[in-house]
GUMARSE-423107 format. One line per field, with one value per atom (N, C-alpha, C): atom name; residue number from 1; chain; x, y, z; residue in one letter. Coordinates in nm, 2 decimals, m for minus. Layout:
<tortis>
site: (CA ...) .
pos: (NUM ...) .
unit: (A ...) .
X: (X ...) .
Y: (Y ...) .
Z: (Z ...) .
code: (A ...) .
</tortis>
This chain:
<tortis>
site: (N CA C N CA C N CA C N CA C N CA C N CA C N CA C N CA C N CA C N CA C N CA C N CA C N CA C N CA C N CA C N CA C N CA C N CA C N CA C N CA C N CA C N CA C N CA C N CA C N CA C N CA C N CA C N CA C N CA C N CA C N CA C N CA C N CA C N CA C N CA C N CA C N CA C N CA C N CA C N CA C N CA C N CA C N CA C N CA C N CA C N CA C N CA C N CA C N CA C N CA C N CA C N CA C N CA C N CA C N CA C N CA C N CA C N CA C N CA C N CA C N CA C N CA C N CA C N CA C N CA C N CA C N CA C N CA C N CA C N CA C N CA C N CA C N CA C N CA C N CA C N CA C N CA C N CA C N CA C N CA C N CA C N CA C N CA C N CA C N CA C N CA C N CA C N CA C N CA C N CA C N CA C N CA C N CA C N CA C N CA C N CA C N CA C N CA C N CA C N CA C N CA C N CA C N CA C N CA C N CA C N CA C N CA C N CA C N CA C N CA C N CA C N CA C N CA C N CA C N CA C N CA C N CA C N CA C N CA C N CA C N CA C N CA C N CA C N CA C N CA C N CA C N CA C N CA C N CA C N CA C N CA C N CA C N CA C N CA C N CA C N CA C N CA C N CA C N CA C N CA C N CA C N CA C N CA C N CA C N CA C N CA C N CA C N CA C N CA C N CA C N CA C N CA C N CA C N CA C N CA C N CA C N CA C N CA C N CA C N CA C N CA C N CA C N CA C N CA C N CA C N CA C N CA C N CA C N CA C N CA C N CA C N CA C N CA C N CA C N CA C N CA C N CA C N CA C N CA C N CA C N CA C N CA C N CA C N CA C N CA C N CA C N CA C N CA C N CA C N CA C N CA C N CA C N CA C N CA C N CA C N CA C N CA C N CA C N CA C) .
pos: (1 1 1 2 2 2 3 3 3 4 4 4 5 5 5 6 6 6 7 7 7 8 8 8 9 9 9 10 10 10 11 11 11 12 12 12 13 13 13 14 14 14 15 15 15 16 16 16 17 17 17 18 18 18 19 19 19 20 20 20 21 21 21 22 22 22 23 23 23 24 24 24 25 25 25 26 26 26 27 27 27 28 28 28 29 29 29 30 30 30 31 31 31 32 32 32 33 33 33 34 34 34 35 35 35 36 36 36 37 37 37 38 38 38 39 39 39 40 40 40 41 41 41 42 42 42 43 43 43 44 44 44 45 45 45 46 46 46 47 47 47 48 48 48 49 49 49 50 50 50 51 51 51 52 52 52 53 53 53 54 54 54 55 55 55 56 56 56 57 57 57 58 58 58 59 59 59 60 60 60 61 61 61 62 62 62 63 63 63 64 64 64 65 65 65 66 66 66 67 67 67 68 68 68 69 69 69 70 70 70 71 71 71 72 72 72 73 73 73 74 74 74 75 75 75 76 76 76 77 77 77 78 78 78 79 79 79 80 80 80 81 81 81 82 82 82 83 83 83 84 84 84 85 85 85 86 86 86 87 87 87 88 88 88 89 89 89 90 90 90 91 91 91 92 92 92 93 93 93 94 94 94 95 95 95 96 96 96 97 97 97 98 98 98 99 99 99 100 100 100 101 101 101 102 102 102 103 103 103 104 104 104 105 105 105 106 106 106 107 107 107 108 108 108 109 109 109 110 110 110 111 111 111 112 112 112 113 113 113 114 114 114 115 115 115 116 116 116 117 117 117 118 118 118 119 119 119 120 120 120 121 121 121 122 122 122 123 123 123 124 124 124 125 125 125 126 126 126 127 127 127 128 128 128 129 129 129 130 130 130 131 131 131 132 132 132 133 133 133 134 134 134 135 135 135 136 136 136 137 137 137 138 138 138 139 139 139 140 140 140 141 141 141 142 142 142 143 143 143 144 144 144 145 145 145 146 146 146 147 147 147 148 148 148 149 149 149 150 150 150 151 151 151 152 152 152 153 153 153 154 154 154 155 155 155 156 156 156 157 157 157 158 158 158 159 159 159 160 160 160 161 161 161 162 162 162 163 163 163 164 164 164 165 165 165 166 166 166 167 167 167 168 168 168 169 169 169 170 170 170 171 171 171 172 172 172 173 173 173 174 174 174 175 175 175 176 176 176 177 177 177 178 178 178 179 179 179 180 180 180 181 181 181 182 182 182 183 183 183 184 184 184 185 185 185 186 186 186 187 187 187 188 188 188 189 189 189 190 190 190 191 191 191 192 192 192 193 193 193 194 194 194 195 195 195 196 196 196 197 197 197 198 198 198 199 199 199) .
unit: (A A A A A A A A A A A A A A A A A A A A A A A A A A A A A A A A A A A A A A A A A A A A A A A A A A A A A A A A A A A A A A A A A A A A A A A A A A A A A A A A A A A A A A A A A A A A A A A A A A A A A A A A A A A A A A A A A A A A A A A A A A A A A A A A A A A A A A A A A A A A A A A A A A A A A A A A A A A A A A A A A A A A A A A A A A A A A A A A A A A A A A A A A A A A A A A A A A A A A A A A A A A A A A A A A A A A A A A A A A A A A A A A A A A A A A A A A A A A A A A A A A A A A A A A A A A A A A A A A A A A A A A A A A A A A A A A A A A A A A A A A A A A A A A A A A A A A A A A A A A A A A A A A A A A A A A A A A A A A A A A A A A A A A A A A A A A A A A A A A A A A A A A A A A A A A A A A A A A A A A A A A A A A A A A A A A A A A A A A A A A A A A A A A A A A A A A A A A A A A A A A A A A A A A A A A A A A A A A A A A A A A A A A A A A A A A A A A A A A A A A A A A A A A A A A A A A A A A A A A A A A A A A A A A A A A A A A A A A A A A A A A A A A A A A A A A A A A A A A A A A A A A A A A A A A A A A A A A A A A A A A A A A A A A A A A A A A A A A A A A A A A A A A A A A A A A A A A A A A A A A A A A A A A A A A A A A A A A A A A A A A A A A A A A A A A A A A A A A A) .
X: (14.84 14.80 14.76 14.85 14.81 14.66 14.64 14.54 14.42 14.46 14.32 14.29 14.41 14.37 14.32 14.36 14.30 14.15 14.10 13.92 13.87 13.91 13.80 13.81 13.94 13.99 13.88 13.90 13.82 13.68 13.61 13.47 13.47 13.52 13.50 13.50 13.59 13.59 13.47 13.42 13.32 13.18 13.17 13.07 13.08 13.19 13.20 13.17 13.20 13.16 13.02 12.94 12.81 12.73 12.81 12.77 12.74 12.87 12.88 12.78 12.75 12.64 12.50 12.49 12.34 12.34 12.46 12.43 12.42 12.49 12.47 12.33 12.30 12.16 12.07 12.03 11.94 11.94 12.05 12.05 12.00 12.04 12.02 11.89 11.84 11.72 11.60 11.64 11.55 11.51 11.60 11.57 11.57 11.71 11.74 11.64 11.62 11.54 11.39 11.34 11.23 11.16 11.26 11.20 11.23 11.31 11.34 11.24 11.19 11.11 10.94 10.95 10.79 10.80 10.94 10.98 10.96 11.00 11.00 10.86 10.77 10.65 10.55 10.45 10.34 10.38 10.31 10.33 10.32 10.39 10.38 10.25 10.19 10.07 10.10 10.18 10.23 10.37 10.47 10.58 10.61 10.60 10.61 10.67 10.70 10.76 10.63 10.62 10.51 10.57 10.50 10.56 10.51 10.62 10.56 10.45 10.36 10.24 10.10 10.16 10.05 9.98 9.84 9.76 9.73 9.75 9.72 9.61 9.53 9.41 9.47 9.44 9.48 9.33 9.34 9.23 9.27 9.21 9.23 9.10 9.13 9.02 9.08 8.96 8.98 9.08 9.06 9.16 9.30 9.31 9.47 9.53 9.43 9.51 9.55 9.67 9.74 9.79 9.78 9.85 9.96 10.09 10.15 10.21 10.25 10.27 10.41 10.52 10.66 10.71 10.89 10.88 11.03 11.11 11.26 11.24 11.33 11.34 11.46 11.49 11.63 11.64 11.74 11.76 11.90 11.96 12.09 12.10 12.21 12.24 12.36 12.37 12.49 12.59 12.68 12.80 12.77 12.69 12.68 12.73 12.75 12.79 12.65 12.60 12.48 12.50 12.46 12.44 12.33 12.25 12.13 12.05 12.00 11.94 11.80 11.69 11.58 11.47 11.43 11.33 11.21 11.10 10.94 10.88 10.78 10.68 10.57 10.46 10.33 10.24 10.18 10.10 9.95 9.83 9.72 9.65 9.58 9.47 9.36 9.27 9.12 9.05 8.91 8.84 8.69 8.65 8.57 8.60 8.51 8.51 8.60 8.61 8.67 8.80 8.87 9.03 9.02 9.12 9.18 9.28 9.36 9.47 9.57 9.60 9.70 9.82 9.95 10.03 10.18 10.28 10.35 10.48 10.60 10.72 10.84 10.94 11.07 11.17 11.25 11.34 11.46 11.61 11.68 11.82 11.95 12.07 12.13 12.14 12.26 12.40 12.50 12.63 12.71 12.85 12.96 13.05 13.11 13.21 13.32 13.37 13.45 13.39 13.26 13.19 13.22 13.25 13.28 13.12 13.02 12.90 12.87 12.96 12.89 12.96 13.07 13.10 13.09 13.03 13.06 12.92 12.92 12.77 12.76 12.64 12.62 12.47 12.46 12.30 12.30 12.16 12.12 12.00 12.00 11.87 11.82 11.71 11.65 11.50 11.52 11.41 11.31 11.19 11.09 11.00 10.91 10.78 10.69 10.59 10.47 10.38 10.32 10.17 10.15 10.13 10.05 9.89 9.81 9.68 9.58 9.47 9.34 9.24 9.16 9.06 8.94 8.78 8.69 8.62 8.63 8.57 8.65 8.60 8.65 8.62 8.74 8.69 8.84 8.83 8.93 8.97 9.10 9.14 9.26 9.27 9.34 9.44 9.56 9.67 9.76 9.80 9.89 9.99 10.10 10.24 10.32 10.38 10.43 10.58 10.69 10.81 10.87 10.93 10.96 11.16 11.20 11.33 11.42 11.54 11.61 11.63 11.67 11.73 11.84 11.83 11.95 11.95 11.87 11.86 11.76 11.78 11.70 11.63 11.52 11.43 11.46 11.48 11.52 11.40 11.37 11.27 11.22 11.06 11.01 10.95 10.97 10.94 10.84 10.71 10.61 10.62 10.58 10.55 10.46 10.33 10.24 10.24 10.24 10.26 10.13 10.08 9.95 10.00 9.90 9.92 10.04 10.11 10.22 10.20 10.30 10.33 10.38 10.29 10.35 10.47 10.54 10.68 10.63 10.73 10.71 10.76 10.67 10.70 10.75 10.72 10.76 10.91 10.96 11.11 11.15 11.09 11.18 11.20 11.11 11.11 11.22 11.23 11.34 11.49 11.47 11.60 11.64 11.54 11.59 11.62 11.57 11.61 11.74 11.77 11.92 12.03 12.02 12.10 12.19 12.12 12.14 12.18 12.14 12.17 12.31 12.31 12.47 12.58 12.51 12.62 12.67 12.55 12.58 12.69 12.67 12.73 12.88 12.91 13.05 13.08 13.03 13.09 13.12 13.03 13.04 13.14 13.15 13.24 13.39 13.42 13.54 13.58 13.49 13.52 13.55 13.48 13.54 13.66 13.69 13.82 13.94 13.91 14.01 14.03 13.95 13.96 14.06 14.04 14.09 14.24 14.24 14.40 14.46) .
Y: (4.42 4.40 4.47 4.59 4.70 4.74 4.75 4.84 4.75 4.61 4.53 4.54 4.54 4.55 4.69 4.79 4.91 4.90 4.88 4.92 4.86 4.72 4.70 4.73 4.84 4.89 5.03 5.08 5.21 5.16 5.07 5.04 5.02 4.93 4.91 5.05 5.13 5.28 5.33 5.35 5.42 5.36 5.24 5.16 5.18 5.19 5.24 5.38 5.46 5.60 5.60 5.55 5.51 5.50 5.39 5.35 5.44 5.53 5.62 5.73 5.77 5.87 5.80 5.69 5.64 5.68 5.61 5.63 5.77 5.86 5.98 6.06 6.02 6.08 6.01 5.92 5.82 5.90 5.93 5.97 6.13 6.19 6.33 6.36 6.30 6.33 6.25 6.15 6.04 6.07 6.10 6.10 6.23 6.30 6.44 6.55 6.55 6.67 6.65 6.53 6.52 6.56 6.51 6.49 6.66 6.72 6.88 6.93 6.95 7.00 6.99 6.87 6.85 6.96 6.90 6.97 7.14 7.16 7.35 7.39 7.29 7.33 7.41 7.49 7.54 7.68 7.74 7.90 7.86 7.93 7.93 8.03 7.97 8.03 8.09 8.00 8.02 7.98 8.09 8.06 8.16 8.05 8.16 8.04 8.11 8.05 8.02 7.92 7.86 7.80 7.81 7.72 7.58 7.52 7.40 7.34 7.24 7.21 7.34 7.43 7.53 7.51 7.57 7.51 7.64 7.66 7.78 7.75 7.83 7.84 7.87 7.82 7.85 7.84 7.94 7.93 7.86 7.78 7.68 7.65 7.64 7.64 7.51 7.44 7.36 7.36 7.49 7.54 7.56 7.53 7.52 7.37 7.30 7.12 7.09 7.02 6.96 7.05 7.06 7.13 7.01 7.08 7.04 7.12 7.04 7.12 7.02 7.12 7.08 7.21 7.22 7.32 7.28 7.34 7.33 7.33 7.26 7.27 7.30 7.43 7.44 7.39 7.32 7.27 7.27 7.25 7.24 7.11 7.07 6.89 6.90 6.82 6.80 6.73 6.72 6.62 6.51 6.43 6.27 6.18 6.05 5.95 5.89 5.90 5.85 5.77 5.68 5.61 5.65 5.70 5.78 5.87 5.99 6.09 6.09 6.06 6.07 6.18 6.27 6.37 6.33 6.34 6.28 6.41 6.42 6.51 6.45 6.52 6.47 6.57 6.55 6.67 6.63 6.73 6.71 6.80 6.80 6.89 6.85 6.93 6.91 7.03 7.01 7.07 7.07 7.18 7.19 7.04 6.97 6.84 6.74 6.75 6.62 6.63 6.49 6.50 6.45 6.57 6.53 6.45 6.47 6.34 6.38 6.26 6.28 6.18 6.24 6.18 6.19 6.10 6.07 6.05 6.14 6.10 6.11 6.05 6.04 6.13 6.25 6.26 6.28 6.29 6.30 6.26 6.22 6.24 6.08 6.04 5.87 5.93 5.87 5.91 5.81 5.87 5.77 5.83 5.70 5.75 5.81 5.85 5.94 6.08 6.07 6.21 6.33 6.43 6.53 6.53 6.53 6.58 6.46 6.36 6.24 6.30 6.38 6.39 6.55 6.63 6.78 6.83 6.91 6.99 7.10 7.14 7.28 7.28 7.40 7.42 7.33 7.26 7.20 7.24 7.24 7.26 7.14 7.09 6.96 7.01 6.98 7.01 6.87 6.94 6.78 6.83 6.70 6.69 6.63 6.69 6.61 6.52 6.63 6.56 6.65 6.60 6.61 6.56 6.65 6.65 6.73 6.66 6.76 6.78 6.89 6.94 6.95 6.96 6.93 7.09 7.15 7.25 7.39 7.53 7.64 7.68 7.70 7.72 7.72 7.73 7.77 7.63 7.58 7.46 7.48 7.38 7.37 7.30 7.34 7.26 7.29 7.15 7.14 7.06 7.10 7.02 7.02 6.89 6.87 6.80 6.86 6.82 6.73 6.61 6.58 6.55 6.60 6.59 6.46 6.41 6.33 6.39 6.36 6.39 6.47 6.57 6.65 6.75 6.75 6.84 6.97 7.09 7.21 7.24 7.26 7.32 7.47 7.52 7.65 7.72 7.64 7.73 7.63 7.64 7.56 7.66 7.65 7.72 7.65 7.69 7.59 7.67 7.59 7.63 7.53 7.62 7.53 7.60 7.50 7.54 7.50 7.56 7.52 7.49 7.40 7.39 7.29 7.23 7.16 7.06 7.02 6.91 6.79 6.68 6.53 6.50 6.39 6.35 6.29 6.33 6.26 6.09 6.01 5.92 5.80 5.86 5.82 5.85 5.95 5.99 5.90 5.88 5.80 5.66 5.60 5.47 5.45 5.53 5.55 5.57 5.64 5.66 5.55 5.48 5.32 5.24 5.23 5.16 5.18 5.30 5.35 5.30 5.34 5.33 5.19 5.10 4.94 4.88 4.96 4.93 4.98 5.13 5.16 5.10 5.05 4.97 4.81 4.76 4.64 4.66 4.75 4.75 4.81 4.88 4.90 4.76 4.68 4.56 4.46 4.43 4.33 4.38 4.54 4.56 4.54 4.59 4.54 4.43 4.33 4.17 4.15 4.17 4.12 4.17 4.34 4.37 4.30 4.28 4.21 4.07 3.98 3.87 3.88 3.99 4.00 4.01 4.09 4.12 4.01) .
Z: (m9.31 m9.18 m9.06 m9.06 m8.97 m9.01 m9.14 m9.18 m9.14 m9.14 m9.12 m8.95 m8.88 m8.73 m8.69 m8.77 m8.71 m8.74 m8.82 m8.85 m8.76 m8.70 m8.59 m8.45 m8.45 m8.36 m8.32 m8.44 m8.46 m8.43 m8.50 m8.49 m8.31 m8.24 m8.11 m8.03 m8.08 m7.99 m8.04 m8.13 m8.18 m8.11 m8.11 m8.03 m7.88 m7.83 m7.68 m7.66 m7.75 m7.73 m7.74 m7.84 m7.85 m7.70 m7.65 m7.56 m7.41 m7.40 m7.31 m7.35 m7.46 m7.54 m7.47 m7.50 m7.44 m7.28 m7.22 m7.06 m7.01 m7.09 m7.05 m7.07 m7.23 m7.27 m7.15 m7.18 m7.10 m6.95 m6.87 m6.74 m6.75 m6.83 m6.84 m6.89 m7.01 m7.09 m7.04 m6.99 m6.94 m6.80 m6.73 m6.59 m6.53 m6.52 m6.45 m6.49 m6.65 m6.68 m6.69 m6.73 m6.71 m6.52 m6.43 m6.29 m6.24 m6.30 m6.27 m6.35 m6.46 m6.54 m6.47 m6.40 m6.34 m6.21 m6.13 m6.00 m5.99 m6.13 m6.13 m6.24 m6.25 m6.33 m6.27 m6.32 m6.29 m6.21 m6.11 m6.07 m5.94 m5.86 m5.71 m5.67 m5.57 m5.51 m5.38 m5.31 m5.17 m5.15 m5.08 m5.06 m4.93 m4.83 m4.69 m4.58 m4.46 m4.37 m4.26 m4.22 m4.13 m4.01 m3.89 m3.75 m3.78 m3.71 m3.66 m3.62 m3.67 m3.62 m3.64 m3.71 m3.74 m3.85 m3.86 m3.94 m4.02 m4.15 m4.23 m4.33 m4.37 m4.45 m4.60 m4.71 m4.83 m4.95 m5.02 m5.11 m5.22 m5.24 m5.39 m5.49 m5.60 m5.69 m5.81 m5.84 m5.94 m6.04 m6.09 m6.24 m6.18 m6.06 m6.02 m6.04 m6.04 m6.06 m6.19 m6.15 m6.05 m5.97 m5.81 m5.72 m5.63 m5.62 m5.53 m5.41 m5.31 m5.17 m5.13 m5.13 m5.08 m5.01 m4.97 m4.91 m4.88 m4.77 m4.73 m4.58 m4.49 m4.37 m4.32 m4.26 m4.21 m4.07 m4.03 m3.88 m3.87 m3.72 m3.67 m3.65 m3.67 m3.65 m3.56 m3.48 m3.41 m3.45 m3.39 m3.41 m3.37 m3.43 m3.39 m3.49 m3.47 m3.57 m3.60 m3.73 m3.76 m3.91 m3.92 m4.05 m4.15 m4.04 m4.14 m4.07 m4.10 m4.03 m4.10 m4.02 m4.07 m3.98 m4.08 m4.05 m4.09 m3.99 m4.04 m4.05 m4.16 m4.19 m4.20 m4.12 m4.11 m4.14 m4.28 m4.33 m4.36 m4.34 m4.36 m4.45 m4.53 m4.58 m4.57 m4.50 m4.49 m4.57 m4.62 m4.65 m4.60 m4.47 m4.38 m4.30 m4.30 m4.21 m4.27 m4.42 m4.50 m4.47 m4.49 m4.49 m4.62 m4.69 m4.83 m4.87 m4.76 m4.75 m4.62 m4.56 m4.44 m4.52 m4.49 m4.53 m4.45 m4.45 m4.36 m4.46 m4.44 m4.53 m4.43 m4.48 m4.42 m4.50 m4.45 m4.53 m4.48 m4.50 m4.45 m4.52 m4.46 m4.54 m4.48 m4.60 m4.58 m4.56 m4.44 m4.43 m4.44 m4.50 m4.49 m4.41 m4.35 m4.23 m4.28 m4.41 m4.44 m4.48 m4.47 m4.52 m4.42 m4.41 m4.29 m4.23 m4.29 m4.24 m4.15 m4.12 m4.05 m3.90 m3.89 m3.74 m3.70 m3.82 m3.78 m3.79 m3.69 m3.64 m3.76 m3.76 m3.84 m3.92 m3.95 m4.02 m4.14 m4.18 m4.27 m4.33 m4.50 m4.53 m4.60 m4.60 m4.64 m4.72 m4.87 m4.95 m4.96 m4.98 m4.97 m5.07 m5.14 m5.18 m5.13 m5.09 m5.03 m5.11 m5.20 m5.25 m5.36 m5.46 m5.61 m5.60 m5.60 m5.58 m5.67 m5.68 m5.73 m5.65 m5.67 m5.55 m5.66 m5.60 m5.68 m5.65 m5.53 m5.50 m5.46 m5.52 m5.52 m5.36 m5.26 m5.14 m5.04 m4.92 m4.86 m4.78 m4.77 m4.73 m4.64 m4.55 m4.42 m4.45 m4.41 m4.44 m4.30 m4.26 m4.16 m4.15 m4.10 m4.10 m3.98 m3.95 m3.84 m3.84 m3.81 m3.86 m3.70 m3.71 m3.63 m3.64 m3.58 m3.56 m3.50 m3.53 m3.43 m3.26 m3.21 m3.07 m3.06 m3.00 m3.02 m3.17 m3.24 m3.35 m3.31 m3.38 m3.37 m3.48 m3.49 m3.59 m3.59 m3.74 m3.71 m3.82 m3.91 m3.98 m4.10 m4.12 m4.24 m4.34 m4.48 m4.57 m4.66 m4.63 m4.76 m4.86 m4.99 m5.13 m5.19 m5.23 m5.30 m5.42 m5.54 m5.67 m5.73 m5.81 m5.91 m6.08 m6.12 m6.26 m6.30 m6.16 m6.24 m6.31 m6.39 m6.48 m6.42 m6.44 m6.41 m6.49 m6.42 m6.48 m6.59 m6.72 m6.85 m6.80 m6.79 m6.81 m6.90 m7.03 m7.15 m7.16 m7.13 m7.10 m7.02 m6.92 m6.79 m6.84 m6.93 m6.98 m7.06 m7.15 m7.26 m7.22 m7.11 m7.03 m6.97 m6.88 m6.83 m6.91 m7.04 m7.17 m7.21 m7.24 m7.29 m7.20 m7.06 m6.99 m6.96 m6.95 m6.95 m7.08 m7.23 m7.34 m7.33 m7.30 m7.35 m7.22 m7.11 m7.03 m7.09 m7.17 m7.23 m7.37 m7.42 m7.55 m7.54 m7.41 m7.38 m7.30 m7.24 m7.18 m7.29 m7.39 m7.48 m7.60 m7.62 m7.70 m7.67 m7.52 m7.43 m7.44 m7.42 m7.42 m7.55 m7.66 m7.79 m7.80 m7.77 m7.83 m7.74 m7.61 m7.54 m7.58 m7.64 m7.69 m7.83 m7.93 m8.04 m7.99 m7.89 m7.84 m7.80) .
code: (X X X X X X X X X X X X X X X X X X X X X X X X X X X X X X X X X X X X X X X X X X X X X X X X X X X X X X X X X X X X X X X X X X X X X X X X X X X X X X X X X X X X X X X X X X X X X X X X X X X X X X X X X X X X X X X X X X X X X X X X X X X X X X X X X X X X X X X X X X X X X X X X X X X X X X X X X X X X X X X X X X X X X X X X X X X X X X X X X X X X X X X X X X X X X X X X X X X X X X X X X X X X X X X X X X X X X X X X X X X X X X X X X X X X X X X X X X X X X X X X X X X X X X X X X X X X X X X X X X X X X X X X X X X X X X X X X X X X X X X X X X X X X X X X X X X X X X X X X X X X X X X X X X X X X X X X X X X X X X X X X X X X X X X X X X X X X X X X X X X X X X X X X X X X X X X X X X X X X X X X X X X X X X X X X X X X X X X X X X X X X X X X X X X X X X X X X X X X X X X X X X X X X X X X X X X X X X X X X X X X X X X X X X X X X X X X X X X X X X X X X X X X X X X X X X X X X X X X X X X X X X X X X X X X X X X X X X X X X X X X X X X X X X X X X X X X X X X X X X X X X X X X X X X X X X X X X X X X X X X X X X X X X X X X X X X X X X X X X X X X X X X X X X X X X X X X X X X X X X X X X X X X X X X X X X X X X X X X X X X X X X X X X X X X X X X X X X X X X) .
</tortis>
């Protein structure tokens, strides 16, 4: 009788472990790694500090496609109680008199009342990705970026990074990961329910 009861329990444990592996594998190989590989793909052509609302000239060539613009903002945040910290970035890319793109994004941090950052002042670093794009002509392009911080914040530095020949996110891997995660959760919940009913 004990042997008969032990076999299903081992099977339940194996299925639960497989469910955990599906969740971890879907998260790591289906979401985290594809996004990271895309983020770090390509080669850096510009990595420098730029002034706020400064226009810089960049030499770009179609052989660099796809091109991605991103960077990091360093700023000082005051001791304030905020549910959300929102930083606005307005960026434009022009070629001669033509607007290639005009983009506004918001980056920041969401706070919890138990989080130390909710009440403490200090230096903060915020990374961002603006745009991945293609160009048609080999020429000089004008890039301009304006960062707007909340009241009481102080902008310290803007680091700009432009990368060439970047790779898009592997959509197939994302889809597989998005399927594996709920399947793993379902396998764990159903197995746990069956196990509980047996006990």
